[in-house]
N, C-alpha and C positions, 0 to 999 in steps of 0.2 A: 504494500500500500504506500502511496506517495503522500507526502505532506507538502505544504506550501512554505516557502521561505522568501524573505526579501533581502536583497543585497544592494549595496551602493558601491559603484565602481567609478573611480576617477581615472581617466585615461587620456592619452594624447588625442587631440582632435585632428586626425589625419585619415586619409583613405585606407580602408582595410581594418581599422581598429575594431569596429563593431563586429565584423566577420570573425576576427580572432577571438573575441569574447564569446560570441555565440558558439564557435567551434569548441572552445574549452568546455563549455556547459554541455554541449551535445556529446563530446568524447567521453564525458563522465556520466552518461545516461541521465542527465538532467533535462528539463523541458522548460523553456521560457513561456510563461503565461501572460506576462505584461511587461512593457518596457516604457520608461518615461525618461526623457532627457531633462533633468532637473536644472542643469546649468550648462550653457554652451558658450564658451569663450573662444577667443581666437586660437589659443594653443591647447586647450583641454576641454573635456566634457565630463559632467557628473551624471551618471546614469543610475536610475533606480530600477532594479530588475526583479520581478517576481518569478521565482523558479519552483518547479516541482522537484522535490528531493525525497530520498528515502528516510533519512534520519540526520541527526546533528553531525555524525561522523562523515556522512556523504557531503553535507554542506561545507564542512571544514576542508575536505579534500578539494572541492571545487574552488573555494576561496584561495587556498594555497597555490593551486595551479594558475589561477588568474593573476595572483601577485607575481608569479614567476615570469609572466610575459613582459617583454620590454616596453610595450605600449601602455601597460597598466601601472599607475603609481600607487594606487591603494584600492583594496577591495575588502569590505567589511559587511558583517551581518547587520541588518537594521531591525531593531526590536520595535514591533508595531504596537 
């Protein structure tokens, strides 16, 4: 059974960044259910992403892999 989680990702505002973020989530068997660009500056964007995940361990793995991408400066869980 999948649960919902919300993450906030701060990343470079350049072509391909969103694709890399979506790919990390997909590669980890996550599913994006909603995406909101909370801030869009010239050099970076802040995205709030609702994801379907299995558990906290699964979410932690997704966040760690997002943080390892060169285009991502920060990725955190958002407590709703």
